[in-house]
DRENLUMRO-366900 format. One record per residue (C-alpha): y, x, z; chain; residue in three letters; residue number from 1. Coordinates in steps of 0.25 Angstrom, whole numbers, plus 5000, padded with zeros to 4 digits. Layout:
N
     Y     X     Z  unit  code  pos
     Y     X     Z     A   ALA  NUM
...
This chain:
420
     Y     X     Z  unit  code  pos
  5408  5394  5402     A   MET    1
  5404  5409  5399     A   SER    2
  5401  5418  5414     A   GLU    3
  5413  5426  5411     A   LYS    4
  5422  5415  5410     A   SER    5
  5415  5408  5423     A   ALA    6
  5418  5420  5430     A   SER    7
  5431  5422  5427     A   SER    8
  5435  5407  5431     A   SER    9
  5429  5409  5443     A   THR   10
  5436  5422  5446     A   SER   11
  5449  5415  5442     A   ALA   12
  5445  5404  5452     A   VAL   13
  5443  5414  5463     A   VAL   14
  5456  5423  5461     A   ASP   15
  5464  5409  5462     A   ALA   16
  5461  5407  5477     A   VAL   17
  5468  5417  5486     A   PRO   18
  5461  5431  5489     A   GLY   19
  5454  5427  5476     A   GLY   20
  5455  5439  5468     A   GLU   21
  5450  5448  5479     A   ALA   22
  5437  5438  5479     A   ILE   23
  5435  5439  5464     A   HIS   24
  5438  5454  5465     A   GLY   25
  5426  5455  5477     A   ALA   26
  5416  5446  5469     A   LEU   27
  5418  5454  5458     A   TYR   28
  5415  5467  5465     A   ARG   29
  5404  5462  5474     A   TYR   30
  5400  5448  5467     A   GLY   31
  5388  5454  5463     A   LEU   32
  5383  5460  5475     A   GLY   33
  5387  5446  5480     A   VAL   34
  5377  5440  5472     A   LEU   35
  5367  5451  5474     A   PHE   36
  5368  5448  5490     A   ALA   37
  5367  5434  5487     A   ALA   38
  5355  5435  5479     A   ASN   39
  5347  5444  5491     A   VAL   40
  5354  5435  5503     A   PHE   41
  5346  5423  5499     A   GLY   42
  5337  5413  5507     A   ALA   43
  5326  5424  5505     A   GLY   44
  5335  5436  5513     A   SER   45
  5338  5425  5524     A   VAL   46
  5325  5422  5528     A   TYR   47
  5318  5436  5526     A   ILE   48
  5327  5445  5534     A   LEU   49
  5327  5434  5545     A   ALA   50
  5312  5432  5545     A   ASP   51
  5311  5447  5544     A   ALA   52
  5320  5447  5557     A   GLY   53
  5313  5437  5565     A   ALA   54
  5298  5443  5561     A   ASN   55
  5302  5457  5560     A   PHE   56
  5314  5459  5569     A   ALA   57
  5320  5472  5565     A   PHE   58
  5308  5479  5559     A   SER   59
  5313  5475  5544     A   LEU   60
  5328  5479  5545     A   LEU   61
  5324  5493  5538     A   TRP   62
  5322  5485  5525     A   VAL   63
  5336  5481  5523     A   LEU   64
  5343  5495  5522     A   PRO   65
  5330  5498  5512     A   LEU   66
  5333  5486  5504     A   ALA   67
  5349  5490  5503     A   PHE   68
  5344  5505  5497     A   LEU   69
  5336  5499  5487     A   ILE   70
  5344  5488  5484     A   ASP   71
  5357  5497  5481     A   ILE   72
  5348  5506  5474     A   ALA   73
  5342  5494  5465     A   LEU   74
  5356  5489  5463     A   HIS   75
  5361  5503  5458     A   ASP   76
  5351  5502  5448     A   MET   77
  5354  5489  5442     A   SER   78
  5368  5491  5444     A   ALA   79
  5366  5503  5434     A   ARG   80
  5359  5493  5424     A   LEU   81
  5371  5485  5425     A   ALA   82
  5382  5495  5422     A   VAL   83
  5373  5499  5411     A   ALA   84
  5371  5482  5407     A   ASP   85
  5356  5485  5406     A   GLU   86
  5349  5472  5413     A   PRO   87
  5336  5477  5420     A   LEU   88
  5330  5465  5414     A   ALA   89
  5332  5471  5401     A   ASP   90
  5327  5485  5406     A   TYR   91
  5313  5479  5410     A   ILE   92
  5310  5470  5398     A   VAL   93
  5313  5485  5390     A   ASP   94
  5305  5494  5399     A   ALA   95
  5293  5485  5400     A   VAL   96
  5290  5481  5384     A   PRO   97
  5278  5474  5388     A   ILE   98
  5280  5463  5399     A   GLY   99
  5295  5466  5402     A   GLY  100
  5301  5451  5398     A   ARG  101
  5290  5446  5407     A   ALA  102
  5292  5454  5417     A   LEU  103
  5306  5452  5419     A   VAL  104
  5304  5437  5418     A   ILE  105
  5294  5439  5429     A   ALA  106
  5303  5445  5439     A   ILE  107
  5314  5436  5436     A   SER  108
  5307  5424  5439     A   LEU  109
  5300  5431  5452     A   MET  110
  5315  5432  5457     A   SER  111
  5315  5416  5456     A   ALA  112
  5305  5418  5469     A   LEU  113
  5317  5420  5477     A   TRP  114
  5324  5408  5470     A   ALA  115
  5312  5400  5475     A   VAL  116
  5313  5403  5489     A   SER  117
  5330  5403  5489     A   ASN  118
  5329  5389  5484     A   TYR  119
  5318  5385  5494     A   ALA  120
  5326  5389  5505     A   VAL  121
  5340  5384  5499     A   ALA  122
  5332  5369  5498     A   GLY  123
  5328  5372  5511     A   ALA  124
  5340  5376  5517     A   ALA  125
  5347  5363  5509     A   LEU  126
  5337  5354  5516     A   ALA  127
  5339  5358  5529     A   TRP  128
  5355  5358  5527     A   LEU  129
  5353  5343  5522     A   LEU  130
  5347  5336  5531     A   PRO  131
  5347  5324  5522     A   GLY  132
  5339  5332  5511     A   LEU  133
  5329  5336  5520     A   ASP  134
  5321  5341  5508     A   ASN  135
  5317  5356  5503     A   VAL  136
  5314  5352  5489     A   ILE  137
  5326  5343  5485     A   VAL  138
  5334  5355  5492     A   GLY  139
  5327  5366  5483     A   ILE  140
  5332  5356  5471     A   VAL  141
  5347  5357  5476     A   LEU  142
  5345  5371  5478     A   ALA  143
  5341  5374  5464     A   GLY  144
  5352  5365  5458     A   GLY  145
  5362  5372  5467     A   THR  146
  5358  5384  5461     A   GLY  147
  5358  5380  5447     A   ILE  148
  5373  5374  5449     A   ALA  149
  5376  5388  5453     A   ILE  150
  5370  5395  5439     A   VAL  151
  5377  5384  5432     A   GLN  152
  5391  5384  5438     A   LEU  153
  5391  5400  5432     A   LYS  154
  5401  5402  5444     A   VAL  155
  5387  5407  5452     A   TYR  156
  5394  5422  5456     A   ASP  157
  5404  5415  5463     A   ARG  158
  5395  5407  5470     A   ILE  159
  5386  5417  5473     A   GLU  160
  5398  5425  5480     A   ALA  161
  5403  5414  5489     A   ALA  162
  5389  5409  5493     A   ILE  163
  5385  5423  5497     A   ALA  164
  5397  5424  5505     A   ALA  165
  5394  5412  5513     A   ALA  166
  5380  5418  5513     A   VAL  167
  5384  5430  5518     A   PHE  168
  5393  5424  5528     A   ALA  169
  5383  5417  5537     A   VAL  170
  5372  5428  5536     A   PHE  171
  5382  5439  5539     A   GLY  172
  5385  5429  5551     A   SER  173
  5371  5436  5555     A   TYR  174
  5378  5449  5558     A   GLY  175
  5387  5443  5568     A   LEU  176
  5375  5437  5575     A   LEU  177
  5371  5451  5579     A   LEU  178
  5382  5455  5586     A   ALA  179
  5379  5442  5597     A   GLY  180
  5364  5447  5596     A   LEU  181
  5356  5458  5604     A   ASP  182
  5351  5466  5594     A   VAL  183
  5342  5477  5597     A   PRO  184
  5350  5487  5588     A   TRP  185
  5339  5498  5590     A   GLN  186
  5328  5489  5585     A   SER  187
  5337  5485  5573     A   VAL  188
  5337  5501  5570     A   ALA  189
  5322  5503  5572     A   ALA  190
  5321  5491  5561     A   GLY  191
  5329  5501  5550     A   LEU  192
  5316  5510  5552     A   GLN  193
  5309  5506  5538     A   PRO  194
  5294  5502  5545     A   ALA  195
  5283  5494  5538     A   LEU  196
  5270  5488  5543     A   ASN  197
  5258  5480  5538     A   SER  198
  5263  5466  5543     A   ASP  199
  5262  5456  5532     A   ILE  200
  5275  5448  5536     A   GLY  201
  5282  5461  5536     A   TYR  202
  5279  5467  5523     A   LEU  203
  5282  5454  5517     A   THR  204
  5295  5454  5524     A   THR  205
  5298  5469  5519     A   VAL  206
  5296  5466  5505     A   ILE  207
  5303  5452  5507     A   ALA  208
  5317  5459  5512     A   LEU  209
  5318  5469  5500     A   LEU  210
  5314  5457  5491     A   GLY  211
  5325  5449  5497     A   THR  212
  5336  5461  5498     A   THR  213
  5331  5470  5485     A   VAL  214
  5335  5458  5477     A   TYR  215
  5330  5461  5463     A   TRP  216
  5336  5450  5455     A   PRO  217
  5349  5458  5460     A   ASN  218
  5346  5469  5451     A   PHE  219
  5343  5462  5438     A   PHE  220
  5356  5453  5439     A   ILE  221
  5364  5466  5442     A   GLN  222
  5359  5474  5431     A   SER  223
  5362  5463  5421     A   SER  224
  5376  5460  5427     A   ILE  225
  5385  5468  5420     A   GLN  226
  5391  5459  5410     A   PRO  227
  5396  5450  5420     A   THR  228
  5400  5461  5431     A   LYS  229
  5405  5472  5420     A   GLU  230
  5403  5482  5429     A   TRP  231
  5402  5496  5423     A   THR  232
  5404  5504  5435     A   ASP  233
  5388  5506  5444     A   VAL  234
  5398  5506  5457     A   TRP  235
  5402  5493  5455     A   LYS  236
  5389  5487  5456     A   TYR  237
  5385  5496  5466     A   ARG  238
  5396  5492  5476     A   ARG  239
  5394  5478  5473     A   ASP  240
  5379  5480  5476     A   ASN  241
  5381  5488  5490     A   ALA  242
  5388  5477  5495     A   ALA  243
  5380  5465  5492     A   GLY  244
  5367  5472  5497     A   ILE  245
  5373  5478  5509     A   ALA  246
  5379  5465  5514     A   THR  247
  5366  5456  5511     A   THR  248
  5357  5467  5520     A   LEU  249
  5369  5469  5531     A   LEU  250
  5367  5453  5532     A   ILE  251
  5351  5454  5530     A   GLY  252
  5351  5463  5542     A   SER  253
  5360  5454  5551     A   PHE  254
  5351  5444  5547     A   VAL  255
  5338  5451  5550     A   MET  256
  5343  5457  5564     A   ILE  257
  5347  5444  5568     A   VAL  258
  5335  5437  5565     A   SER  259
  5327  5448  5573     A   ALA  260
  5335  5445  5585     A   VAL  261
  5336  5430  5584     A   THR  262
  5322  5425  5577     A   LEU  263
  5308  5423  5582     A   ALA  264
  5298  5428  5574     A   GLN  265
  5291  5417  5564     A   GLY  266
  5293  5411  5551     A   ASP  267
  5305  5410  5546     A   MET  268
  5312  5396  5546     A   THR  269
  5323  5390  5536     A   LEU  270
  5334  5391  5548     A   THR  271
  5328  5402  5555     A   GLY  272
  5338  5412  5551     A   PRO  273
  5350  5405  5554     A   GLY  274
  5346  5402  5569     A   GLN  275
  5351  5414  5575     A   PRO  276
  5366  5409  5568     A   LEU  277
  5362  5395  5575     A   ALA  278
  5359  5400  5588     A   ASP  279
  5371  5410  5589     A   ILE  280
  5383  5401  5581     A   ILE  281
  5377  5388  5581     A   GLY  282
  5368  5377  5574     A   GLN  283
  5378  5378  5563     A   GLY  284
  5377  5390  5560     A   ALA  285
  5363  5387  5556     A   LEU  286
  5368  5376  5546     A   LEU  287
  5379  5388  5540     A   VAL  288
  5364  5396  5539     A   PHE  289
  5357  5386  5530     A   MET  290
  5369  5384  5521     A   ILE  291
  5369  5399  5519     A   ALA  292
  5354  5400  5517     A   VAL  293
  5355  5389  5505     A   PHE  294
  5367  5396  5499     A   LEU  295
  5359  5409  5500     A   ALA  296
  5347  5404  5495     A   SER  297
  5355  5396  5483     A   ILE  298
  5364  5410  5479     A   THR  299
  5352  5419  5481     A   SER  300
  5342  5409  5472     A   ALA  301
  5352  5408  5461     A   THR  302
  5358  5423  5462     A   GLY  303
  5343  5429  5460     A   THR  304
  5340  5421  5447     A   LEU  305
  5352  5427  5443     A   PHE  306
  5343  5439  5440     A   GLY  307
  5333  5431  5431     A   ALA  308
  5344  5426  5425     A   GLY  309
  5346  5439  5419     A   PHE  310
  5333  5443  5418     A   MET  311
  5326  5432  5410     A   ILE  312
  5336  5431  5400     A   PRO  313
  5335  5447  5399     A   GLN  314
  5319  5448  5397     A   SER  315
  5322  5439  5386     A   MET  316
  5330  5449  5379     A   GLY  317
  5344  5441  5381     A   ALA  318
  5356  5447  5386     A   HIS  319
  5362  5438  5398     A   THR  320
  5373  5438  5408     A   VAL  321
  5376  5432  5421     A   PHE  322
  5379  5417  5420     A   GLY  323
  5374  5415  5405     A   ASP  324
  5367  5404  5400     A   PHE  325
  5353  5412  5400     A   ARG  326
  5356  5418  5414     A   PHE  327
  5359  5403  5418     A   ARG  328
  5348  5397  5412     A   ARG  329
  5338  5407  5417     A   THR  330
  5345  5406  5433     A   VAL  331
  5345  5391  5432     A   ILE  332
  5331  5389  5425     A   GLY  333
  5325  5400  5437     A   LEU  334
  5333  5390  5448     A   ILE  335
  5325  5379  5444     A   THR  336
  5312  5386  5443     A   VAL  337
  5315  5392  5456     A   SER  338
  5318  5380  5464     A   ALA  339
  5307  5372  5457     A   ALA  340
  5297  5383  5462     A   THR  341
  5302  5382  5476     A   ALA  342
  5298  5368  5478     A   LEU  343
  5282  5368  5476     A   PRO  344
  5282  5381  5484     A   LEU  345
  5287  5375  5496     A   LEU  346
  5279  5362  5493     A   VAL  347
  5264  5368  5489     A   TYR  348
  5265  5381  5497     A   THR  349
  5267  5386  5511     A   GLY  350
  5280  5392  5508     A   PHE  351
  5292  5386  5513     A   GLY  352
  5307  5390  5509     A   PRO  353
  5309  5401  5520     A   VAL  354
  5294  5408  5517     A   GLU  355
  5298  5407  5502     A   MET  356
  5311  5414  5505     A   ALA  357
  5304  5426  5513     A   ILE  358
  5291  5427  5503     A   ILE  359
  5301  5425  5489     A   MET  360
  5309  5438  5490     A   PRO  361
  5296  5445  5495     A   ALA  362
  5288  5443  5482     A   VAL  363
  5302  5447  5474     A   ASN  364
  5303  5460  5482     A   GLY  365
  5288  5463  5480     A   ALA  366
  5288  5460  5465     A   ILE  367
  5301  5458  5458     A   GLY  368
  5308  5471  5466     A   LEU  369
  5299  5481  5463     A   PRO  370
  5297  5478  5449     A   VAL  371
  5314  5478  5448     A   THR  372
  5316  5491  5455     A   VAL  373
  5308  5499  5446     A   PHE  374
  5314  5491  5433     A   ALA  375
  5329  5495  5438     A   LEU  376
  5324  5510  5440     A   ILE  377
  5319  5511  5425     A   GLY  378
  5331  5504  5420     A   ALA  379
  5341  5513  5427     A   VAL  380
  5335  5524  5422     A   ASN  381
  5333  5520  5408     A   ARG  382
  5348  5519  5408     A   PHE  383
  5353  5528  5417     A   TYR  384
  5352  5542  5420     A   ASP  385
  5347  5542  5434     A   ILE  386
  5346  5553  5445     A   GLU  387
  5334  5558  5450     A   TRP  388
  5339  5553  5464     A   TYR  389
  5343  5539  5460     A   GLU  390
  5329  5536  5452     A   ASN  391
  5324  5542  5466     A   ALA  392
  5331  5532  5473     A   ALA  393
  5327  5520  5464     A   PHE  394
  5313  5524  5464     A   VAL  395
  5312  5525  5479     A   ALA  396
  5319  5510  5480     A   ALA  397
  5308  5505  5469     A   GLY  398
  5296  5512  5477     A   LEU  399
  5302  5508  5490     A   VAL  400
  5301  5494  5484     A   LEU  401
  5288  5496  5476     A   LEU  402
  5280  5501  5489     A   ILE  403
  5286  5489  5498     A   GLY  404
  5281  5480  5487     A   SER  405
  5267  5484  5486     A   ALA  406
  5266  5485  5502     A   THR  407
  5271  5471  5505     A   THR  408
  5264  5464  5493     A   ILE  409
  5251  5460  5500     A   GLN  410
  5258  5455  5511     A   SER  411
  5268  5448  5502     A   LEU  412
  5255  5442  5496     A   TYR  413
  5249  5437  5510     A   GLU  414
  5261  5431  5515     A   THR  415
  5265  5422  5502     A   ILE  416
  5247  5418  5504     A   VAL  417
  5250  5416  5517     A   GLY  418
  5263  5406  5517     A   ILE  419
  5254  5399  5504     A   LEU  420
């Protein structure tokens, strides 16, 4: 079955249920934003946000609105590439005649670090949820198998949407908790004022937050999505992007604020971010939280690799579309590699699942993100006549990320060495 016929048959099923036509319309308008949001709001985001709140209170809230502005600017560039049907990976290979292909493959493999951490967390969550299992290694194998099954079913766009809705419902409940907590709103407001200090943990958390919220594989996905979405109006992409990014960062702020109020300083644990839910709602909420962590890890790990599903075939000169054989072969191969990589990291290093969830986005934020940003700037200027003020905004976003990477790479290295 082709991708188009699979999507059509899924649409027919959706339209057959009460309100199905409205659901289908919403998925068509905002499905890409939901996919991007699901990629962002994986295990890394949950634990990074909770860790930032617990250990730095409200002092890192300023990173979230900054991430929103940067994300909007970068998605605007990749949306224009989508309208022109000019994938970003094709541009990099063409613009860098010597080493361009290797660069695309290298950063696509780097994106698999997200999947490594997500499968590690998914395996740990599954071991927690199934007491009879009680084996993170087996849990990782099962989680990887689940990801492969989602890809092979060819209906993962609908699965992602359904799971993302459930995940957002669970983590969105942190917003309801704010009504019952004594939140020092003046301190929250103060935390929105940008500030940096030289503390290693603080700097690592800054780049981790940017790395997990300004999610660079999404830009490669979006620039390659035109044959699937068939949108030729950039405003459709902008509407979709804005809804997904705003929802993700709003929920992220809920998690950070609740964690700042309720969690103690120290190393983050697997169930730590869910403890506020359990304390206020009851222990059953912890079970729901862990299910949400498992689902979020699976969807984020799989959806993140969709970027590589485009990038690697494109770097080889192949034209690929969402869900075709080359795409699925690449994603399934990287799922297998990612799950297999998580196993020795857990067994032979000091990394635990939560440490991976915090560090891997930081690595991508420090290296893969700046490369992607300046490639986007070059690509959009090749195919469009960009106004000077737009370029100024794009370059400003790139410089913020480049400077952030330069100032935090040493602290990130020291953090990794400390864990190892």
